[in-house]
C-alpha positions in Angstrom: -0.3 -0.1 -0.4 2.9 2.4 0.8 4.6 1.7 -2.7 1.5 2.8 -4.3 1.3 5.9 -2.4 4.7 6.9 -2.8 4.5 5.8 -7.0 1.6 7.7 -7.1 2.6 10.6 -5.6 6.1 10.7 -7.1 3.9 10.6 -10.6 2.1 13.5 -9.5 4.8 15.6 -8.6 7.0 14.6 -12.5 3.7 15.6 -13.9 3.7 18.8 -12.4 6.8 19.8 -13.0 6.1 18.9 -17.2 3.3 20.9 -17.0 5.1 23.8 -15.0 8.2 23.6 -17.4 5.7 24.0 -20.6 5.8 27.2 -22.2 2.0 28.8 -21.2 2.6 33.1 -21.9 4.4 32.3 -25.5 2.6 34.7 -28.3 3.1 34.1 -31.9 2.4 37.6 -33.8 2.3 37.9 -37.5 2.8 41.3 -38.9 4.9 44.6 -40.4 7.5 45.1 -38.1 8.0 49.2 -37.7 9.7 51.6 -35.9 7.3 52.8 -32.5 7.7 56.7 -34.3 6.1 55.5 -37.4 3.7 52.8 -36.4 0.3 54.6 -37.1 1.5 55.4 -40.7 0.0 53.0 -43.6 2.4 49.6 -43.7 2.1 48.8 -47.1 3.8 52.4 -48.4 6.4 52.3 -45.4 10.0 50.8 -46.2 12.6 48.9 -44.4 14.8 52.2 -45.1 13.0 54.2 -42.9 12.7 51.9 -40.4 16.0 51.0 -40.2 17.0 54.9 -40.1 18.5 55.8 -37.5 16.0 58.2 -35.9 13.3 55.9 -36.2 15.0 52.8 -35.1 16.1 54.5 -32.1 12.5 55.4 -31.0 12.5 51.3 -30.9 10.9 48.9 -33.5 7.9 45.9 -33.0 5.0 44.8 -34.8 1.8 45.8 -36.0 -1.0 43.3 -36.3 -4.8 44.4 -37.9 -3.6 47.7 -36.8 -2.6 47.2 -33.2 1.1 48.0 -32.9 3.3 45.6 -30.2 6.3 47.0 -29.2 9.6 44.8 -28.4 12.3 44.6 -25.8 15.9 45.9 -26.5 17.2 42.8 -27.8 14.3 42.1 -29.3 14.7 45.1 -31.3 18.1 44.5 -31.9 16.6 40.8 -33.7 14.0 42.4 -35.7 16.8 44.8 -36.8 18.9 41.6 -38.2 15.6 40.3 -40.0 14.5 43.2 -41.4 18.6 44.0 -43.2 18.4 39.9 -44.3 14.8 40.7 -46.4 14.9 41.5 -49.7 11.8 43.6 -49.7 11.8 46.5 -49.2 8.6 47.1 -48.5 5.4 45.2 -47.3 7.4 42.0 -45.6 5.9 40.1 -42.9 7.3 38.6 -40.2 6.1 36.0 -37.5 7.1 36.8 -34.5 7.3 34.9 -31.4 7.8 35.1 -27.8 6.2 36.2 -24.3 4.4 39.7 -23.9 4.0 41.6 -20.6 2.8 44.9 -20.1 2.4 45.8 -24.0 6.4 44.9 -24.5 7.1 41.4 -26.1 10.5 39.7 -25.5 11.2 38.0 -28.6 12.4 34.6 -28.7 12.1 34.2 -32.5 11.3 36.2 -35.4 11.2 35.3 -39.5 9.8 36.5 -42.5 7.3 34.5 -43.7 6.1 36.7 -47.0 
């Protein structure tokens, strides 16, 4: 009887650890990477040259999805800048961004161009 109890308790603890280890707060957004300064502009005509300019890039980068801007943290902005620099598209590039959002700011885990 005691062996069954200990086995059951061990199994419950192991399952609890697995559940806690899952990324429940991970969010994936697909949209246009843009600087905070120009986030309200028409994304179809906004080019990466503007986003990568010192004035705009220094305002911070983020992603616009359905007209809503989600800012990246500093490291996320650096990842977004690198992704934009690799893109062959001057305008209209779409990116899939995965990370966690806290208080409106995304900590970026990965970013890739999808369109």
